[in-house]
N, C-alpha and C positions, 0 to 999 in steps of 0.2 A: 504494500500500500504506500502511496506517495506520502512524504512528510508534510503534515498539515499543521505543524506547530507554529509556523510563521506565515504571514500573509504578505504578498507583494504590496508595495506602496500604493499601487493603483490597480484596481480591478478592471477587467476588460469592459470598456465603456459600452460595447455593443451588447453586453449582457445585462445592462441596467434595466430594471423594471420599476415602475411606479405604482404605488397603491395609496389610497386615502389613509389607511390605517395598517400598521404592521404590529402583529401580536407576537410577543416573544414567548415561546413555550407552548407545547400541546399537552400539558398536564391538566389537572382538574380545573384550574383557573382559566387556562388558555382555551380549552374546548368550550367551557361555559361562556367565556367572552365572545368566542366566534358565534355561538348560538344567539346570544343576545344582540350582537351587532347585526347579524343577518335578519333577525326578527324586528328589531326596533329601529334600525337605520337602513331600510331597503334602498338599494342603489349605491350604497357605499362599497367601494372596492377595498378588499383587504386580503392579507396573506398571513399565515401562521408559520413561523420558522421554528423548527424543533431540531435539536442536536441529535437526539437518539433516533433509532431506526423505526420507531413507531410512537404512538400516543401513549399517555399514561403517567408520565413524570415519575413521581415516587413509586407508583405501583408497577412500573417497568424496571426502574433502577434496582429496587430491592427484591432479591430473589432468594432470600434465606428461608429455611424451613419454617412453615407456619405463618408467613407474612400475612398480616390482616390489619384491618382498621382498628384504631384505639378509640374511636367514637362511633356513634350509631349512624347508619346510612340513611335514616329518615331525615337527618339534618346535614350529614356530610354529602348526601346525594343532592342533586339539583332540585330546586323548588318546582321546576317545570316538568320533571319526569319522575313518576312514582317509583318508589323502591318497594319490591314485593317479596323480599326474602328475609332472612334473619338479620337483626339489627347490626351485629358485628360481622363484617364480610371479609372473605379472603381477597388477596390481590387479584386472583383470576376472576372472581365475581365482579369486582370493581372495574376491571378492564373490559369485561363483557358489557357492563352497563354503559361505560363511556363509549364503547364501540357502537352500541345501539343509538346513542345520541348523535354520533357522527353520521351513521348510515341513514337514520330516520330524517335527518335535516340536511342531507347532502353537503356536509361540511368538509368531506375529504378532499374536494376539489380545491380548497383553500389552503391545505396544509402541505408544507414542504419538509420532508424528513431529511435527516443527515445534513442539516445546515447549521454549522457552528458559527455563531456571530462573533466576529473578532473586534469590530469597532462600530460605534454609533456616533455620528457627528452632526450637531445642529448648526444650521446657518440661518441667522436672522435676516440676511439679505434675501435669501430664497424662501424663507419660512418652510424649510424642509429638514428632515432627518436623512442622512445618507448612511446606509447600513452596509458594511462589507462582511461577507460571510464566506466560509470555506465548506465545500462539499467534502464531508469526512470520508466518503467512499472513493472519490476520484481525485481529491486534492484540488479540484477546480475552484476558482474564486467566482463569487456572485456579488453583484452590487444591486441594492434596492434603494429607492427613495420613498419616503412616506411623509405625509402631512402630520401624522400623529403616531406616537409610539406607546404601546400598551404592554407594560412589563408583567408577564405572567410566569416568570421563570422560577418561582419558588424562593426559598430562603437559604438553601444550603448547596454546597458543591456536590454535584452528582458523581463526579469522577472519583472522589475519594472521601472516606469517612475520617473522623477524628480519632486518632490513637495517640495517647500520651507517650513520651519517650521515657520508658522505665530503664533503670540500670540493668544491664546484663541480658537484654532481650536477645542479643546475638548469640548468647551461650545456650539458649533453650534448644534442645534436640528435636522437639516436636514441631508442630505447625501452628503458626499464628494467623488468625483469620479475622477480618472485620466483616460484620454482616452485610455492609453495603457493597462489598465485592466478594460475595460468597462463591467459592470455586465449585464448578460443576462436578469436579472429580473428588470432592472431599468425602472420604469414607470414614464415618464415625461409628460404624457398627461395632459394638463391643468395646469401644475405646473409653478412656477416662477423659471427659471433656470438662474444661473449666471456662465458664462464661463470666467475664468481668463486666459489671454494670448493674444498674438497678431500675432502669426505665422500662418503657413499653417494649422496646426491642428485646431486651434480655428476658422479659416476662413472656414473650412470644416464643423465642428460640428454645428456652429450657423445656417447656412441656412438649414442644414439637419433636424434639430429638430424644427425650427421656426414655421412651420405650425401646429405642434401638441402641443407645449407648450402654457401656458397662455401668457407668454412673455419670451424672452431670451435676456439677457444683456451681452454684451462683455465688460469685464473690463480689461483695459490694462494700464500698467505703462507708456508706450511710444508707439507711432505708428510704423508701419512697412510699407514697400512698397508692393503694389500688382499690378498685371497686369490683369485687367478684359478684357476679349475678348470672342468672339464666340468660342464654343467648336467644331470647324471644321477647316479644312485646305482647303482653296479654290483651291490651286494647286493640291492637291491630288484628290479633287472632280472632277476637270476639267479633269485630266488624266484618271480617271475612266470612265468619260463620253466618252472619246476617246478610251475606251477599251484597254488601255495600260496594259501590264502584271504587276501584283502586285509586283513582285520583282523589276521591273524597277521603279515603283511608289515609293516604299520604299527607294530606293537608291537616286532618284532625290529629293524627299521631305526631306530626311535626310540632303542632301547637302545644300538645300535651307535654312532649319532651322538653320543648323550650321553656314552658312554664315551670316545669319541675327543675330544670337547670338554673333558672333565674332564682328560684327559692333557695336552692342548694348553694349557689354562689353568694347570695346575700347572707345566708346563715354562716358561711365559712368566714366572713368578716365580723359578723355581729355576735356569733356564739361559736367561736372556733373549737373550744374544748368539747362541746356537745357533738359537733361534727366529727372531731377526731375520734371520740369514743364510738360513734356509729361506724366509721370506716374500719377501725380496728376490730370492732365486734363482727363485722362481715368476714374478716380474715380468720378470726378466732373460731367462727362457726365451722370453718373447713379444717383448721389445724388442731382444734381441740384445746382444752384448758391447760394442758401440760406443756404446750409448745412455748418457747421463749419469744413471745410476740414483742416484748419490750426491746429486746436486743435487735431483732431482725426485721421487724415491720412497723416500728414506731419512729417516724421521722422527728427531727429536732425542730422543724419549721411548722407553721400553721398550715392547714389545708389550703390548697390552691396557690401557694407561692411557686409551685412547679406543677406541670401538667399531671393530672391524675388519670392513669390508664385503666381501662375497663378490662377485666379478666373474665372472658366468657366461660360460664359454667365452672368457674373456679379452677380451670385446668392446671394452672401453676401450682396451686395449693394441694390439689389432689395428688399431683406427682410427688410433692414433698411428703405428704402423709403416707403415700404408698412406699416410700423409701427409694424411689427411682431418682429423686433429686434432693439436694440439700442446699442450705444457705449458710455462708460464712460471712460475717460482718467484721471486717478488719482492713488494715491498710497494707499496701504492697511495699515491701522493703526493696526487693529486686527479683529479677528472673534468675533461675538457676537451670542447670541442664535438664532436670526432671520435672520442672514446674515453676512454682512461685514461692519464694520465702516471704512470709508475712512479718510485719513489725512485731507481732506477738512472739515471734520465734518459731512458729509452726510452718512446715512446708506442705503445700498442696501439690500433690503429684498430678501430672496431666500428660496426655498424648497430644491433645489439641487444646489451644487456648483461643477463645473467641472474645474479641475486644468490642463489646457492645457499649462503646464509650462516647457515642454521640456523633454530631455533625461538625463540619467546617462551615461556618456562616459564609454565604456568598451574597453580598448585598446587591450587586448589580449583574449577577450572572457571569462574573469574570469578563465582562465586556469593557473595552477601552472607550470611555465616554469623553466627549469634548463638546463644549458649547462655545460657538464663535471662536474656535481655535484654542480655547483654554481648557486644559484637562479638568474634568469634573471630579471634585472631591465631595461626595455626598455628606461627609461629616461636617462640612462647612455650611450646609444648608439647614433650613428649618422646615419641618414637615407640616403640611396641611392635611389634617385628619389621617395621617399615616398613608397617604396615597399620592400626594403631589409635593413638590419641593421648591422652595424659593430659588429663583434663578435658573430653573430648568423648564423651558417652554414645551408645550404640547407633549407632555408625558404623564402618564398615570401608572402607578406601581401597585400591584396587588400583594398585600400582606394580610393574612387571615387572622383568626382569633386563637388565643391560647386556651381560653376557658369555654369555648364553644367550637363548633365545627368550622374548619377553614372555609368551606364552600359558602357558608352563610354570608361571609363578608365578600367573597368573590362575586356573589350575585348582587349584593348592594353596590359594590364598586362598578359592576357592569352597567347597572341602571344609571349610575351617575355619569359614566363615560358616554353612554348613548345620549343622555339628556344634554350633556355638555357639547357633544358634536352637533346635535340638532340646533342648539342655541347659537353656536359659532356660525353655522350655515345661515341661520335667520339674520344674524348681525352682519354677515359678510366678512367675518373675522377669519384670518388665516393663522393667528397666533394667540395663545393664551398662556399665561403663567400666573403663579400666586406670588404675592408680595406682602410684606408686613405693612399694615395700615398705620397711620399716624398714632392711633391709640395703642398700637402694639409695640412701639419703638422701645419703651422702657420695660417690656415684659421680660421676666427672667428666662434665660435659655438653659435647658436642663438636658441630661442624657435621654436617649430615646425612650427608655422606660425606667420607672422607679424600681430599684432592686428590692425594696421592701414590699413591692406589690407582686413582682414576678421575677424569678431569677434563675432560669435554666442555664446550664453551663455554656451552651453555644452562644447565647446572648451575652453573657458576662465576658466571654473571651473576645467577642467581636464588637462590644459596645462602642469602641473608639472609631469604628468604621461607619456607624449608623448616623443618620441625620439627627439634629437636635429637636427637642420638643419645647414648646412654649408653655407658659403658665396658664393658658386658656384652653378650654376643651377643643376648640377648632384647630389648635396648633399642636395636637398630639393624637396618637393612636390610643384611644381610651380603653380598648379591649371590652367595651360594653355593647354587645350586640343589641341588648334590649332597649337601649337608648338610641343607638345608631339606626336601627330599623325605622324609627319614627323621624329622626333628624335628617337622614340623607335625602329623602324625597323632598324635604323642605329647604334644602340649601339654596340660598338666593344666588343665582349665577351672575347677577349684576352687583353683588356686594363688592366693596372696595378691595377685597382680597384678590379678586380676579382682574387681571390687567390684560386687555385684548389689543390686538394690533392687526 
């Protein structure tokens, strides 16, 4: 395959194509954006550029055993397409669902796969973005121009996961694997497997491989919260028994889940100890009264400061209780030939070590951005509602929710983009950007998110790369779907925040 790591300074001008809108990424946000654009802005020309060989984003990148959603598909699914299966879905089920959206709405004609975007450059003289891409299968360069850029690339680097540099890793005689790049030839049958991590990925891998391993050990530095429950929705099942139309079921169940989530989120702030006891009680119900819940499943932080993963049918805990899996809560001193030496002095033996240690934050999809010839540093900008940035014209960025399903915000942002594009057309405007108003000039500028509110590792490691937030709700990503669902449709597009040209 040709070397595609570098891009010629100038792409072949004969291959330049122009579109009104260019969508970056064919994951859950990009496919949803394409749907909304086709439906809400008929006649708008657009293209979706995707680096991978097919659609799916996260659900295509991650191929480790058991890969599944950690939130329900009634809310992670699109609002416009009913979800008809179990609430927690496998990657294959999610990809099939997305494929139906593409086929049913003839979106495939707009998607270009194996197009890695190298640079995006805005010109105020032309009111255009120029996007240079490389075909990853042929090494050919492609140039596109677009009036509007819609960033749906997600928030992490798909090419590699995050693995800390532990002392002695090179001495380990077994195999070290990150779930994000799970090898097809990995044979763990009868092996001693050690999974490092405490989040949703670790909680998925462990039960998925437990029956085939000799034994699997979950090693965590500190515990996290989980919600173990049946992978079913009683309300949906009852409505189906009553032969209610699936579109009605989808809407009713979505509303019920969102109502329950709103109550749970509010309670996690107002009565955190009560919520903590309920969450730990759910784990204890599977593991029994004699299991050391305090050491292995009682986090030091209040609920919802990090994402809470759903454990369908308690499979992680059933594996632990059956003796097929175990949990060790300790810190790594260093790797040794046969496994890992812990700071407690104990050695954990392993044939395979799985580092379920998180993501590398990728704020702009590893694209080289420039505005009027100046390299773009997003950390020097201020975000408008977590989707636009001061000094960056004609661009909207999709970043979902931490405490609710990502797609809920992708749908809200899509509505906003389509309304903004129609408004620009009505005004005859070719350019729009957000700017601080006179009343915002003395507003304190703060990190993207308050660590006291939410503090997962990938955000803490990459906070210096992210835009600033202001002291007012419109200048921050509030994480509050229940407010934003009412606020977004009422955004005044002629407010002084928006500067047109």
